[in-house]
N, C-alpha and C positions, 0 to 999 in steps of 0.2 A: 094384476094391474097391467093395463095395456102399455106397450112400448111405442114411443113416438119416434118415427123415422123421417128424415128429411130427404126428399127426392130432388136431385139437382138436374139442371138441363144437361142431358148427356151429349157426348161427342157424336155428332151426326155424320161424321166421316168426311173424306175428301178435303180435309184442311179447313172445314168451316169452323169459325170461331165465335159466331153469334147468331141469334135468331130473334125474330120479332113475334110476339104473342099476337095471333090473329083472333082466336076465339077460345074462351074457356069452355070445356065440355062438362065440367063438374063445378059444384059450388061447395062452400064450406058447410059441412054437415052431411054431405053425400057419402054413401057407402060405395066403395069401389072394390072391384075384384082384381086379382093379379092380371097384369097386362091389359087392363081396360084403358082405352084412350082417355086422357084427362085434359089435353090441351092441343090446339092446332097452332103450329108455328110456321112461319115463312122464313126460309133460309135464303141465301143468295142463289140457290139452285132449284129449290122446289118448295111446295107447301106440303107439310107432312103432319100426321097425327102422332103424338108422342104418348106411348103407353106407360103407365106407372108400374114398376116391377113389384110393388107391395099391394097387399089387400088389406083394407081397413076403412077407417073413417077420415075424411079430409078435415083437418083442423085449421089449416091456414093456406092461403094462396099468396104468391109473391108476384106482383106486377099486374098492371092493368092491361087491357087489350090495346095494342099499339106500342107497348113498351118493348124495347130491344134489350135482350139479356145476353151476356157472354156465356160461353160454355162453362159449366161448373157452378153457375149461380143457382141459388135455391129456386125451385118451381113451386113446390107445395110440401106440406108435412102431413103425414098419415099416422093415425093411432092404430097400431097393429096389435091383435090379440083379442081375448074375450073378457068382457066385464058383465056385470049384471045389468038387466034392463035393456036399453036400446042398443048397447054394443054386444048383446049376447048373440050366440050363434057363431058358426065357423065361417067367417067372412071370406077367407082366402083359401079354404081347404087345408090350412095349416094349423088351425086351432091356436093354442097358446104359443106355438112355435112360428107364429106369423111373421117373424122378422126375416124369414127366408124370402128370397126373391127369385124371379125367373131369369134375371140378367138380360132381358130383352132391351133393345134400344129403340127400334121403330116398329110400327105395326107391320106385320107380315114377316118379321124376323124372329124366329124362335118358336115358342110353344103356340102362340096364337090362341090363347084361351078365350072362350066366349065372354063378352062383356056382361056384367051383372046388371039387373034392372036397377035403375037409380032409386035409392032410398035415402031419406033424410033422417038425421039423428037430432034429438033435442039439444039445445045449446048447453044445458047443464051437463049432459053426457060428454060433450066435446070438452068442456072445461075440465071435467074429471080426467079425460084422456090426456090433457095437456099438462098434468102435474109433472114435476121435475123428473127427467129421464135422461137418456144418453145424449139427446139433442135438444137444445133450448128451443122452445116453441112460443110464438107470440099468442096473445089472446085472440079468440075468434073475431072475425071482422065481417062486415056485410059482403055481398057477392062481389063487389069490385075489388076486394083483396085488401090485406092489412098493410099498414105503413110502418116499417121498422124505424127504430130510433135513429136520429141523425148520426152520421158517421163523421169523425173529425177529418178535416181536410189536411192536405200536406202542410199548409200554413197553420198557425195557431188559431184556436177557436173552432167551435162546432159549426158544421154546415149541414143543412137538411138535404142531404143528397144520398140516394141509395145506389143508383146505377153507376157502375164503373165507366160506362160509355159516356154518361153525362160529364163525369170528371175529366175524361180524356178529351172530349170535345172542348171543354172550357180551357184546358191546358193548351191545346193546339192554337187557340185564339187569344191566349194571354188574358183570359177573363177571370176576374176575382169573384168567386161564387158567393163570398160573404156580402157582396154588394147587391145581390139579387134577392127578390122576394118571390118565393115559389108559389105556383098556382095550384099545387096539389093539396091533398088533405094535410092539415097541420103544418102548412107552409112548405111541403115537400117540393124541392126544385126538380122540375121535369125537363126532359130534352127540349120540349117546345119553348120553355122559359129561356134556356141557353141560346137556342137558335134566334129567338126574338131579340135577345140582348146583342147577339152578334150582328144582326141586321141593323139594329138601332145604332150600334157603334160605327158600322160602315156608313150610315147616313149622317153621322155627326150629331145624333140626338141623345147620346148617352156617354158615360165614361168609357174611354177606349184607349188602346195603346197610341203612342205618338203618331200623328197623321203623317202619311207619306209626303215627301217633298213634291210640291206641285211642279209640273213640267210645262214649260211654255209651249204655245201652239206650234211653234216652229220645230220643237224637238221631236225626235222620233218616238214612236210608241203610241198606244191608244190613249185618247183623252179620258179623264175621269168621268165615271157615269154618275149623273145627278140622281138625287132621290126620286124625282118625278119620272125619270126615264128608266129606273131600275127594273121595273116589271115584276112579274111573279117569279118566285124562287121555288124550285121543285127539288127536294132532296134526292140525291143519287144514292139510293139504298135498295136493298132487296134485289129482286131480279134485274131491275133497271140498272142499279149500281154495278152488279156483277157483269152485266153485258158491257157496260161502259168501260170497266177495268180491263176486260178481256180483249175488246176491240182495240183499245189504246195500246195494250201490250203487244198485240199482233202487229200493229202498224210500226211500233218502235223496233221490234226485234226481227221481223220477217221481211226480207227483200223480195216482195212479190211482183209477179208479172201476170198479164192476162192475155189469152188468145181466144178467138171465137170463130164460129163458122155457122152458116145457115145449112139446115138439113131438111130434106123432103121426108116428112113423117107420115105420108099417106099410107104406106105399106104397114107401118107400125100400128096405126089406128085400125087398119083393116084386120091385122092379125089379132089385135085385142078384141075386136068385135066378134071374130070367129071363135076365139077362146071362150068368151063369155056367152056366146050364143049356143055353144054345144051343150045340150041338155043331157038327161039320163040320170040314173040313180047314183052314179059316181061323180056327178058334177059338183065341184067345190064352189067356194065363194068367188064372186067376180073379181077379176084382176084389174087393178088400177093402172093408169099410165105411169104413175110414180113408181109402182112396184116393178114394172117392166124396165124403166130407166135405171132403177136400183140394181136389177139383175144385170143389165148391160154394164154398169159401173164395176161390179165385181168381176165380170169377165175381162174388162179392160185392165183392172188392177192386177189380175193374174199375168197379163202380158207386160205390164209396165209397173212392176212392184216399187220402183223408185218413188212413186207418188203416194204409196201407203207407208209412210215413214215419218220420223220426227228427228229433230236435230238436238243433240246433247251438247250444249254450249260449253259446259265445264270440261268435258272430255274431248271436245272438238271432233265429234263423231256423228255420222248419219246412222240412225238406227232403223233398219228396215223391219217392218212388223209382219209376222206370218198370218195373223188373223185380221180380217176386215170387219171392224166394228163401225157400221155405216150410220152416220148421223144424218138427220134430215131436218131442215129448218121448219118450224111451225110457229105461226103467229097466234098468240092467245090474248085474252083480255089483260093478263098480267105482264105481257111483253113477249119478246122473242125467246123461244126455247128451242133446244136442239136435242130431241130424244135420240137414242142410239139403238139400232138393231144389232144385237150381238151376233158374232160369227156369221155374218151375211154371206161369206164366201161358200158356206156349206148349205145354203138355203136355195130353194127354187123360187120362181116368181110368186107362186101362190103363198108359200111360207113367209116370204118377205112382206107381201101384201097384208097378210093376217097380222103380223107383228106391227106393221105401220098403223093399221087400223086400231089395234089395242093401245098403242102409245099415243096416237092422236086423240082418242077418247079420254085417256088419262090426262093429257095436256089440257083438253077443253074443260074438264072438271077440276083441274088443279090438284090431281092426286099422283102426279109423277114423283117417284122417289129419287133421291140423289144418285142411286145406281142406274136409273133410267137415263140420266142426263150426263153421265161422265164416261170417260174411257174411249171416246170416238177416235177413229183413225183417218176418216175421210168423210166429207160432208156433201150431201146432195141438196141443192137449194132451188126449189121450184118457185121462183119469183113471178112466173107467168100467171099465177093465181091473182096477182095484183093488176093484171091487164097490161103488163109491160113486156117488151121484146128482149131487151138486153140489160146487163148490169155488170159492174166490176166488183163483186163481193169481197169482203175482207175475210181472210182465212181464219178458221176457227182454231186459234192457238191451243195446243202445240202441234196441230196437224200440219201437213205439207201441201194440201191442195183442196179445192172445192169446185165441184161442177155446178154451174148455173144453167137453169132451163127457163127459157121465156115462154110466152103464150104460143099455142099451136093454132094458127089461123090460116084461112084460105088466101093464097097469094099467087100471082102469075109466076110460072116456073117452066123452064125448058125441060120437057120430059120426052125422051126418045126422039130428040130432034125437032119437037114441035112445042109451041107455046100452049100451056095448059094451066088450069087452076088446080093447085095442089095444096095440101096441108103442110105448112112450112113452120119450122121452129128454129130459133137461134140458140145455140149452145155456146157457153163460155167456160173456160177453165182458168181459174186463178191458182197459181202454183208458187211454191217457195223456190226461188232460183238457186238456192244453195244445194238442193237435193238433186236437181237435174238441169239440163240445158233446154233450150227451146225445141230441139229436135225430138226429145222424149215427150215433152208436153204436147207438141203438135201431133206426134204419133198416137198418143193416148186419145186426144180429142178427135182425131180423124177416125180411129177405130170405133169410138162411140157413135159418131155421125154415120159411119157405114152400117152399123147395127141398127140404127134408127131407120135408115133408108132401106136396108135389106135384113129384116129380122131373121131370115134363115141362117145368117152367119152365126147366130147364137147356138144353133144346133150342134156346132162343132165343139162347144164347151159344155153342153148339158150332159 
């Protein structure tokens, strides 16, 4: 008799507490192998494929695409073991002992067993697998996933709500779920139903908490927003929500300051052209300007370690960090992300460039892992790709500084006592004034500018 096991949304690390289902990779009735990806989810930091640690037949799925689930919520159930007919065969390599699992959390962590070819099992076989076992299992449902029975709300009376996030959202807005009619199957109340009710309450078209006291035009504070002027509401969740939270926290906690300088990048561009133009059998991949600037940053941080640090507010201590995990800002279709080049202080420009290329491609395809996006100690922000010269970026909390790089463009410049057209770039440093004073920040920025103008200075640190 097969054993039915429930696979729950695992802890994806780095304090993440929820994830949104982006795309199901299996359907009810599919045969899956150990560590086969079964669902693609989006966390606040990355989009990842989640592998199932069990091998067997999918008997139920929990949640439609677009649904947010908390860590620990059921994802799917799997019938593990051998039966006659469609469930015959050693699906997981474990035979009757299929209840064993790999223990993996994310694709690429652990055994990395190859995914099995998708197979479908007859509905009657699924029903047989779903007989009473150690974990209660719902009857099979169409591909969009089953709908569990209504769960009683905190107040008396049943409410057709499955997601804890929906309940929490309703509580935060003092919304009585019993007054809502769900748009999901069998009247299930979805997050969109709650958000619609909240908007309706705000516009005065539905039952809502007591309206706020109206303020006369002469009183201070913003005037109430009318329904006609409310505009479109876009939920701050996923990557966009995480960025908003982090930037707001940075502004609240970090007393930042910015200094900037123009630098003549003509020699740097010439050095890069010479490096990439050198052929031969040992020639490596071409080195980007960003990789050269990253190498300059690691050299500057070796001279000014105050800027490779973080502040421990509880202990009231500045923690200087020995390793440089260099983040670089990358704009993607899903929003701004900051992949991290680990141990950049021990890499040369070619190695840094190769890692930047790998992470950039992963950002473009949405395959960055949480590990690729966390643990940075200093950030390099090349906003020149947007065609602008200067900026005062917000520090990537809990780091202490960020170097901004504008576009490199021909400009009039006094070179060796004469006016000439040179390749000029504006560099800006935003820093946490708690970790250092302006003299240290200025020294760091001046050293970076000197290396840009005279790349030979880097030879001293190679």
